[in-house]
N, C-alpha and C positions, 0 to 999 in steps of 0.2 A: 797329880802334878804337885811338885814342891817348889817353894821359892828358891831352892838350891839350884834350879835350872836357870835362874836369872843372875846377871852380873850385879855387882854392888851398885853400879850406876843405875841400872834398871830398877832395882829395888828402891833406891832413893827417889827415882822419878815417879814410880807407880805405887808407892807404899800406901797412899791414902785410898786407892781403889782396890789394892790387893787384900786389904783387911775386910772388905765387904763380903759377907758370907755368900751372897748371890753371885759374886764375881770371882774372887779368889785367883789362885795361880792358874787354874784351868782356863778360865775366860781370858786371862791376860796372855796366856800362851797362844790361844786361838787368835787373838788380835795381832799378836806378833807374827804369826804365820800367814796373815791375811794380806790381800792386795785390794785396795780400793782405787777405782778410777773416778776422779772428780771432774765433771764437765763445767768449766767456768770458774775463774778465781775472782768473781765479782761479789755482789751483795750477799748472796747466799753461800757461795763457795768460800768466801774469805773466813767467816767464823767457823764454818764446818772444817776447813783444812786445818785451822789452828787446833781445834779440839780433837780431830783425828790423830794429828801428830802428837799432841800432848798425851793422848790415851795410849799411845804405843802401837798403832797400826803399823805393821812391819814395812809395807811398801805402799806408797801413795803416788799415783800418777796424776799430774795436773795437766789438763787439756784446755788451752786458751790461746787464741791467736791475737788477742787485743793488747793494747798498751795502757798503762796507768795514766789517768787524767786527774787533775786536781778536783774536779767535780765528783769523782768517784769516792773520795776519801771519807766523806761523812758516813758511808755505810760499808765500804770495802776496807775493813779495819786491818787487814793483813798487810796492806801497803802503807808506805809513809810518804810524806811530802817530797822527800828527796828522791823517791822512786818514780816521780812523774815523768812520763815519756819512755820509761823502760817497759819491757815485756811483763805482763801480769803474771804469766807462768813462772818466769825467773824470779820476779819480786816475791811471789808467794813461796817459792822454794827456799829462798834466802831466809825468810821469816821462820819457816818451819824448821829448817836446819839449825837456826839460832835457838829455837825453842827446845828441840830434841834432836841432837846430833846422831842418835842411833838409828832413826828411821831412814829408809831409803826413799828418795824422792826422784821420780822420773818427770822430766819437763818436756812437754810436747807443745810447741808453739804452732799449733795447727787448729783449724776449724773442723769440727766433726761433720762429716758428710756421708751421704749414702755409700760412697765408694770406699771410704776408709774406716767407717764406724766399727765393723766387725773386727778389723785388724787392730785398731787402737784399743778396743775394750777387751780383746781376747786375753785371757789369763787373769782378769779381775774377778774377785769373789763378790763384788757388789759395785754398783755404779751410783754415785751421788750426783744428781742432775741439778746443777745450779744455773742452767742455761736461761737465756732471757728471751727466747722466741719459740714459737710453735714448731717451726720446721725442725729445729734441733731436737726438740722433745720427742717428736714422732720418730725421728731417726734413731735416737737413743732407745726408745721403746722397742722398736723393731729389732735392733741389735741385741738388746737384753733378752728379748724373747728367743731369738736365735741361739744365744749363748746360754740360755736358761739361768740367768743370774738376776738377783733383785735389783729393782730400779727405784731408788729413793728420790722422790720428786717434791719440790716445793715451789710456790709462786707468791709474790708479794706485790702490792700496789697500794699506795696511800697509807692507810692504817690497817688494811686487811690482808689476810694471807690464807693460802690453802696448802695442804701437805698430805702426802700419802705414800705408802710403800706398795709398789706394783711388782708382781712376780708371776710371770707366765707359767701356767701349769699348777700353780698353788693358789692363785687368787686373781683379782682383776688386773688389767693392764691400763696404760694411759688412754688407749682408744676406747675403753669402756666408759671413761669419764668424758672424753671429748672425741667422739667418733670422727668428727671433721673439724678442721681449723675454722675459726670464725672468719667472716668476710674481712678482707683487708680494710683497716681503718675503723672497724667496729669496736675494737678493744683498745683502750689507751695504754700507754706504757709509762714507765717511771719518768722518762724524759719529758713527757707531755702532761702527765697528771700528778707527778711528784711521789715521793716516798720518804717516810721518816727512817733515818738510818738505824735506829734501835730496833725497828721491826725486823730488819734483815738479820740482826743478831739473834732475836728470839727464834726465828724460823730456821736460820742456818744452823744454829746450835741444836735445835730439835731434830733436824735432819741428821746431824752427826750422831746423836743418840740413837736414832732409829737404825742407822748404819751399823753402829756397834752392836746393837741387839741382833741384827740378822747375821752378823759375822760370828758371834759367840754363842747364840742360842739363849742368852740371858734375857728374860722378860718376853713380852708379846709385841711383835712389830705391829705397826698401824696398817694392817692389811684388811681389805674389805670395807674400809671406811675412809672418808675424806675428812681430815681435821680442818675446820674453818676457824680462824683466829681473828677476833676483833680487837685491835690494839687499843681503841678508844674505850672499850669496856673491860679489857683485860680478861677476856673470856674465850675459851675454846668450846666449840660445838662439833659434834661428830655426825656425819651423814652417811648412812649405809650405801655401799656400792657393790653391785654384783658383777661377777665375771661374765663375759659373753659365752654363749653356747659353743660347743665344739664345731658346729657348722658355720660359725662366724656370725650368727644372728645374735644381736645383743638382747639380754634379758632386761626386764624392766628394772630401773633403779631410780632413786630419788634424783630429780634434775638438780644440777648445780648451776648457780648463777655465775657466769663467766666474770672473773675479776683477775685475770692472769697478770703476772708481773712482766714488765718490760717486753710487751707482747711481740708477735711474730714479725718484727720489723714493720708493723702496720703503718707507722708514721711514714716511713720511706716509701713503702709500696703504694700507699694511697697518694702520696705526694707525686710520685711518678705518673700515676694514672690520671691525676688532675692535670698535670702539665701536658701530657700527651693528648688528652681529650680537648684541650683548649689551644694546643699548638703554641704554647707560650715560649718566649725567648728568655733564657736564663742568664745571659751575659750582658744585659743592658744595664745602664745606670739611669738616673733621672734625666732623661734626654729630651723630654718634650714630645716623644712619640705617643700616638694614641694606642691604647690597648693595655693589657696587663702583663707585667714582667716581674720576675723574681730578681731580687737584689741581695747582695751580701751586706752585712753590717758595715764593713769597711767602705763600701761604695756610697753609703748614705750617712756616714759618721759626721761629716761636715754639716750637712743639711740639718741633722738632728741637733747638733750643738748650736746652730744658728736659729733653730726654730722655724726654718723656712718651709718645712713640710708638715702637713697635717697628719698626726700620728694617731692611728685608730686601733684599739685593742678589741678583738672580736671573740675573746674567750668569754666564759660565763662570768657573771657579776662577782661571784664569790672568789673566783680566780683573780679578777682584776683588783678587788679590794684587798686581797692577801698580799700581792706584790705586782707592781706594774712599772713600765718604763716611765720615768718622770715626764710630765707634760702630755701624756697620752689621754685620748678621749675613749669612751667605751660605747660599743654597740655590738651586742652578742650575735654571733653567727646564727644561733637558733632563732633569734627574732628576725634577722635578715632573711633567712630561709622562709620563715612563716609568711612574712610580708610579700616576698617574691612569689610564693605559691598562690597568694590571693590577688596578685596583680596590683598590690598597694605599695610596693617598695619605693617607687619614684616619689610618691607624695610625702614620704618621710625623710627624704634626702635633706631638705633644708633644716629640719629639726635636729638632725644628727651631725651633718657636715657643715651647716651654716655657710659661711663665706670661705671655709677652708677646703673646699672641694677641688681646688685647682690641681694640687699634687697631694695625693693621699697615700701614705705608707701604712699598710695593714699588717698587723702582727698577731700571732697567737702564741702557743707554747712551743711548737716545733716547726710550723710552716705549712701545715695541711689546711687547717680551717681558714687561715688568712688568704690562701690562694683561692679557695672557693668563694670566700666573701668578696674578694677583690673582683672576681669575674662577675658575680651577681650584681655588684654595685656598678661596674663599668657598663653593664648592659642598659642601665636606666639613667645614668648620671654623666654629665660632662666632666672633663678633666682627665688626669692621668692617675692610674691606680697601680701600686706596686705592693708586692708581697715580700716580707722580710724572711729570707731563707734562714731556717734554724730558729725563728721566732725569738721569744724572750731569752731562750737559752743562749743564743748567739750574742745578745746584748750583755748577759751575765759574763760571758767569756771575754768580752772586750771592754767591759766597763772599767 
């Protein structure tokens, strides 16, 4: 393969990688003839999409049904402040076309489901999975196995990340790492536990590199291992992972500690289960009714400004010390649970709530822990208990 097969614009765009002896015109042509489907134009998809377009991948399909929010921008660097409210898929496509007008971009403003996955991913030579929930990852894994294409996966949370390349028939698949999804609520997500934006750049860019390797045959893809990255230490570690047997029985592999990114909508799923189990009302305001109710920030904004409601943060102490709603008091759900289990919760009410127990607004990061804490407290204390729907994130959005 000679550079004569490329236009002058292509040579100008790719000359710095064309001169790499391991890459050259052959790998560049392979990238040009390839089609990559990217699930999600969020934290991981954003840098990956930019680098795939910049590298000259011929066709890129962006699959995302979400819209850009201002809170996305610290990590989803493909979007701009001006694109807030617009489709993520369209915003990403605009950025990629601005970066490289030669590549073909397909925009799919859809959510990947069991019913459409095979159709949406058909024709792709690789899938880069930047999804933020377990359900989509399992759907993507099954579709990639059916289509016999590589599944490049990554996950981030806080300062930590995981990444691997799955390829049915050639190595492990996602189910070899996580045979079953964790219980709803057992894994935090970025909205509740936080994430540093630069970490998404590290991992999303690494996923783009792994995708380019499987497309071109250059280098050795990260198959049969899970890369674990500690952002605080700046260190990658690699944990072996074996593919399951042909009869579906999983071989032994080194267990991985679950630290999934933006997990399987656990916050929302757990929230719904708590609401249903306690039969709470979600449309009430601070009305003087006995029981626990969820309220939106707008419903209690006036009370918060006036300081007429006792504001209780039930996150862990390190979360409270990092950032909290002004004027809030702290009592961690973990301690409330422990005291409740020992039958000693009522005795600690005066120490933590004092005289402010008449109307108590409980908050956490996203609304799950606060709802549980409010119910536990209401069982042993007088007064009215409310859970702030959306937690501190809703305060951020309205502050």
